[in-house]
C-alpha positions, 0 to 999 in steps of 0.5 A: 555454485549454481550451474547446469541443472541435472534436468532440462526445463523442457523435461520438467515442463513435460513432466507435469510437476508443479514448479516455480522459477524465481529470478531475485538476485540478478545472477541466478534462477531458482528452480523450486519443485514440490507438491501443491496444497490449497488452504483456506487461511493464511494461518493454514499455510503449512510451514511444518510437516506432521513431525514439526520439521520446517518446510519451505513454501511458496504461496500465491495469495489471492486478493479475495484473502482480504475477507480474512480481515472482514473486507469486501471483494468480488469473491471468485474462490481463487485458492490460497495456493501453496507450493510445498518445496520438495527440491530446489536448485539454482541455474546461472542466467546463462544456463537458464537461457540455454533451457528456455524456449524462444519461439514467439507465442501467437495471441488471438483477440487481444485487447483491453476488456474495458476500452479507453473511453469507458475506463476514463468514465470510470475514473471520473466517477470514482473521483466524483462519487468516492474521493469527492464524497470523503470515501478515501484519499486514493483508489486503484481501479483495474482493467484487464488486457485479455487474449486467447492462447492456443499454445501449450501453457507451460511452453508459453510461460517459459517463453514469456519468462525468458522474454521478461528476463531479457527485456524488463529490467529493474524487477524485484522478482521475475518469476514463473509459477506453474501449478495444475490448471494455472500459470502465472508469469511476471516481473514485479517491481515491488516488494510488498513486505519482507521479514528477515531475522526479525526485521520487517521491510515494506517498499511503497512504490508510486508515481509512474513516469512513462518513458517518452520515445527515445528514452527518459532524460534528466529533463523529462524526469525532472518535470515528472519529479516536480509534479504535485500529483505524483509527489502526493501520490507517493506520500499517501501510500507511504502513510498507508503502509506506515499504518501497517508497519505500526500494526506489526512493528514495536518500533512503528517503522522508519522511513528511508529514501526516496529512491528511483525504481528504473525499469525498461519503460517506466520509472517509479519513486519509492521509499523503504520502511523498516522496523522490528517484529516478533510476529509469525510471518503469516500474521505479518502478511495478514496484517499487511493485506494488501498494498495501498499502491494496488488498492487505495486508502483507507484500506477497508473502504478501498476494498468496498470502492473496488467492489463497487467499480470493478466488474469482476474478481481480481483473482491474484492481481494485487495479492502477493507471492509469498516465499517462506524460507526456514531459518537455521535458528528456527522460524521462517523468513518471508519475501513477498512481492506484489502480484502486479505486472503479471500474466495469468494463463488459465484454460487458454485465456490470457489475462494481464490486469493493470490499474491506475492510482486515482487521486483528487488531481487525476486526469482521466486520460492520464490514468488511461495512459498509466494503465498502458504504460504499466502493462507495456513491460509484460505486453512487450515480453509476451509479444502483444506490443513491440518490445523495448530494445533497451535491456541489460545484456545477460552474457555474450550469447544473449541478445545485444543490448545498450546498457541504459544510463542510470538517471538516479545517479544524476546530481540534480535528480539526487538533490530533487529527490532528497528535497522531498524529505524536507516536507516530512515529519522528522518523527518517521525519518529518525529512530524513535524512543520507547516512550518510557520517559515520555511526558505522559508516562504511566497514563492510559489511553483508549483509541477508538478505531473508526475504520481508518488504520491511521489509528495504528500510527496515532497509537504509536505516537501516543506510546512514544509520548508515554501512554499505555494504549489500547485500540478498540474498533468502534463497534467494541468501544462499549459505554463501560470502556469509554467511561472508564478510560483515562483519555479517549482518542476518537480516530479518523475514518471515511464518510460523511459526518452528517450521515444519519444512517451510518452506525459507525458515525452514530457510535462516534457521536455517542462516544463523544457525547459521553465524554463531553457530558462527563467532562473527562479527557477527549481528543478527537481527530479528523472525522471525529473532530467533525463529529465533535464540532457537530455536537458543539453546534458548528456547521458541517459542509463539504469542501469545494475540493477535497484535501486528501493528502494535502499539506498545509501550515495552519495556526493552532491556537497561536502556534503555526503548524505544518499538518497533513490533511485527509478530509473532504468535509469540514466544520465551518464558522464565520471568518474571525470567530475565536470561540463558540459555545465555550470552545476555543476555535482555530480556523482559517481566517478567510474561509472559516474552516475549523482546524482545531477546537479546545474546551474544558477537558477536550481538544480536537484537530481536523488534520492527521498529526500522525501523518508523514505530512505533519512536520509539526504533528508530534508537538501539536499532539502533545499540546492538545493532549496536555490541554485535554488532561488539564482538568484532571491534572488540576 
């Protein structure tokens, strides 16, 4: 049982020993001490010693680690820092409070490095130049609250850790990590990824309700939950994390929720995603770098957009703190919260990074307010702003508190949350079959990845339908592989389909033309649908307003289908056009925007049939593939 540690935290702090404090279960504080090892790659995290014995390791993974996946970033050379645990103990919360300092830490020169007006200008620029030009569905752009601190950094960190325990409720981890020259203390609400006994879980959180003065009420929360922007924002990040789950889990991932994440100053909405995997936890971490809730979608382009619009490196912001714990039966479990709502103290300089999720509906000043709201919990704890007086009581000696009302228990709120799932694809809400008895069992498909990992979800649905699937990056989709494939599925991706300078889009044109000329089965999705339309002589044009994360019910060759759209450009015909150059056309009756095409040996669709927004996605996918295969089956 946890009890009084054989040392005081003050003595530990004074010793200079690297250590970490973790509050994960609401009852105890884990104290980890050990040696620090900095490594280059996730695969280098030292989970075993020289003799092969398993070790517990707490790793701070910086944002720059995305270079492992070939993504762009402002590279500050922040180390992948590993605390190799030599000793651990546990304190009850009461004992922890007995060891933690309380004196307020003075700050000097405090404020955001980018002021509100300037941040609002950046928001407008990202919406117009990035989302408005088809670069992605959503992006997270940060700014930093900064200040100077003259106090001893470890004492300051212990003080702030105590304050977060007292005043910030609803955190997944409340933590302090003290290593040479670097201190991180925070209260992260979001578990990015965990792996326990072969079960992988991800926890996308999005939608930010800033509590009004006097606290949240059922009425104000209902208004928030009814917001189109907030609902679509959550659906988009669930789609993005399902891409990751489909890459690491053999069963693709199943959705449960939505739930509320209630904190002291904010309430978020969240889903839980779960699946099974036999991958090394370091590989799981690599394939899920990093959460779309703190980067954007699609992930690779989000990193590029962040590099264009953020002026400095992120450091550890939006990375993860990853705890690898040995299992009795071998291997390691993984518990990795996102590094958000965290204060960093280095060389007397405090930094609290915070970002807002920008989507097509974003109001620039609303996003400014979101950054203030997200920073408020940490800023209140460190004394930069007035602390929230509503907190959970720890014990009889802790400061008095008024237990907050759980709005998640209100019947109306429960019903409103549950109603969201009526819009979603049953495929991702229910257990999924292996595909052995699927309608296309025994057939093979090559999926061409155009730099949007929606291809992993698409590949998972193809496997469910019975296909043996291989995914090839567009640069590896050689002429030989394309010619030999039984079915080629050219996937979605960011960008303007008319961009003649893009090697990626040029390669998509080559793949589509090869299959058309050979008359061999082809399915083209989203960007590739636009490429196919261009090959068939249809006009391409930007939409007046991007359809990023939009759900529409459209007619697909006589069958109404609920489909999720993530497009900024469209193929367009004259309204009423039913065929062009030998291709059947399914288009909007009023605008002529083309939703689907089909012809001898090919079919295409503008929407994402694999998205959670596509309630009729799987059946539509089966229909279109069936048409593409008709010629070879005849």
